[in-house]
Every structure is written in structure tokens, then in C-alpha cells.
C-alpha positions as CSV (number, residue, x, y, z in Angstrom):
1,M,15.1,2.7,-5.7
2,N,12.7,0.6,-3.7
3,I,9.1,1.7,-3.7
4,C,6.0,0.3,-2.0
5,G,2.5,0.2,-3.4
6,I,-0.3,0.0,-0.9
7,E,-4.0,-0.7,-1.1
8,L,-6.1,-0.3,2.0
9,K,-9.1,-2.6,2.5
10,A,-11.0,-2.7,5.8
11,N,-8.3,-3.3,8.4
12,N,-5.8,-4.8,5.9
13,V,-2.7,-3.1,4.4
14,I,-1.9,-4.9,1.1
15,L,1.8,-4.4,0.2
16,V,3.9,-4.7,-2.9
17,V,7.6,-3.7,-3.3
18,L,9.2,-2.8,-6.6
19,K,13.0,-2.4,-7.0
20,N,13.9,-0.4,-10.1
21,G,10.5,-1.3,-11.6
22,E,10.8,-5.0,-10.9
23,Y,8.5,-6.9,-8.5
24,I,10.3,-8.1,-5.4
25,E,8.8,-11.1,-3.5
26,T,8.6,-10.2,0.2
27,K,7.8,-12.4,3.1
28,I,5.1,-10.0,4.3
29,K,2.4,-9.3,1.7
30,K,-0.2,-7.7,4.0
31,L,-0.5,-6.3,7.5
32,I,-3.6,-6.3,9.7
33,I,-4.8,-4.2,12.5
34,E,-6.7,-6.6,14.7
35,D,-8.7,-4.0,16.7
36,D,-8.2,-0.3,15.8
37,E,-9.7,0.7,19.1
38,K,-6.9,-0.9,21.2
39,Q,-3.8,1.2,21.6
40,E,-1.7,-2.0,21.8
41,D,-2.9,-3.3,18.5
42,I,-2.1,0.1,16.9
43,R,1.4,0.0,18.3
44,I,1.9,-3.6,17.1
45,F,0.8,-2.5,13.6
46,C,3.0,0.6,13.6
47,N,6.1,-1.5,14.7
48,E,5.4,-4.2,12.1
49,F,5.0,-1.5,9.3
50,L,8.1,0.4,10.3
51,D,10.1,-2.9,10.4
52,F,8.8,-3.8,6.9
53,L,9.9,-0.4,5.6
54,Q,13.4,-0.8,7.1
55,K,13.9,-4.4,6.1
56,N,12.9,-3.7,2.5
57,E,14.7,-0.3,2.3
58,I,11.6,1.5,1.1
59,E,12.3,5.0,-0.2
60,K,8.9,6.0,-1.4
61,I,5.3,4.8,-0.7
62,F,2.3,5.1,-3.0
63,I,-1.2,4.5,-1.5
64,K,-4.3,3.9,-3.7
65,K,-6.6,6.8,-2.7
66,R,-10.1,5.9,-1.4
67,A,-13.2,8.1,-1.8
68,K,-14.1,10.1,1.2
69,K,-17.8,10.0,0.6
70,G,-20.3,8.2,-1.6
71,T,-21.0,4.5,-2.4
72,F,-17.4,3.4,-2.6
73,S,-16.0,5.5,0.2
74,G,-13.3,4.1,2.4
75,G,-14.1,3.1,6.0
76,A,-12.9,5.0,9.0
77,V,-10.2,2.4,9.8
78,T,-8.6,2.8,6.4
79,F,-8.3,6.5,7.0
80,K,-6.8,5.9,10.4
81,I,-4.3,3.5,8.8
82,E,-3.4,6.0,6.1
83,G,-2.6,8.6,8.7
84,L,-0.3,6.1,10.6
85,I,1.5,5.3,7.3
86,Q,1.9,9.0,6.5
87,L,3.6,9.6,9.9
88,N,6.4,7.1,9.1
89,P,9.8,8.7,9.7
90,F,11.6,6.9,6.9
91,C,10.1,7.9,3.5
92,S,7.6,10.1,1.8
93,V,4.1,9.0,1.0
94,D,1.9,10.0,-2.0
95,L,-1.7,9.2,-2.7
96,V,-2.7,8.0,-6.1
97,S,-6.2,8.3,-7.5
98,A,-8.1,5.3,-8.8
99,Q,-8.6,7.2,-12.0
100,S,-4.8,7.6,-12.5
101,I,-4.3,3.9,-11.9
102,S,-7.1,3.0,-14.3
103,T,-5.8,5.3,-17.0
104,F,-2.3,3.8,-16.7
105,E,-3.7,0.3,-16.9
106,K,-5.6,1.1,-20.1
107,K,-2.6,2.8,-21.8
108,N,-0.2,0.0,-21.0
109,Q,-0.2,-3.7,-21.4
110,I,0.3,-4.9,-17.9
111,E,1.7,-8.4,-17.3
112,F,1.4,-9.3,-13.6
113,P,4.3,-11.3,-12.1
114,K,3.5,-15.0,-11.5
115,E,4.5,-14.7,-7.9
116,L,2.0,-11.8,-7.3
117,K,-1.2,-12.8,-5.4
118,K,-4.5,-11.8,-7.0
119,Y,-5.3,-9.6,-4.0
120,Q,-2.0,-7.6,-4.5
121,E,-2.8,-6.5,-8.1
122,Q,-4.1,-3.0,-7.2
123,A,-1.2,-2.3,-4.9
124,Y,1.1,-3.5,-7.7
125,L,-0.6,-1.1,-10.2
126,T,-0.4,1.7,-7.7
127,A,3.4,1.4,-7.4
128,L,3.9,0.6,-11.1
129,C,2.0,3.7,-12.4
130,N,4.4,5.9,-10.4
131,L,7.7,4.8,-11.9
């Protein structure tokens, strides 16, 4: 089963794919919405994301949840991106709390794959803790 872990930061979607629990190196590691106020940029993002899901045969998506209010709350663009991801017609999407990810990391000795970029670590943990 191919799953995708996602962390949303500003206008970036950081992606990690696991196949049967193993990290899979993908050509695309993140997607960016250039201008979230331009319909054409939203369409480009959606098409790139759906293409990514199909090429990597993603069956389930896990997104690291962001706070809705408070000091560390997510920006408006991340919530817009989350909605677009949830509307994908190919697979289901679950949100994973930061507390769940942190608890999983504390209970398990995590060894990050060498090929994994530093900025992908949270997306990796998001996917890994849902196996």
C-alpha cells in the first residue's frame, strides 16, 4: 500500500511516499502554489498534485494537522491547500495531530532514510506513525 505523508508550510506542500512502510524516493518532494489568489495557479497546483497521486499510486494521505488558532496556528493558505487535497478523487485523507506524531516519535527509535531531506522529516513521521 502506498501512503503519502504531508506537511503544509506557507504555500508549500511537503510530500513523502511510503510503500509498505519503506520510504520511496520520488522526483517531486514538494509542490508550491505560487499565488493562491490566482485561479490559474490553483488549477496548476491541483493538476500537479493529482498527477503526483496517480504516478505514485497513492492509496491514502495523512496530513499533519495545524492549529486553527493561537501562536502556532496555520496560515489561511495552508487551510485552502488542505481543502484542495481533501477534494482529490483518488484516495482518502486523514488529519494527524502534532501530539500523535510527537508521541509516536518518543515511543519509537526513528531512523530517517539517508535520501530523506531534512525538510521532509515531519511529513515522513506523519506517514510513518499511521502504518
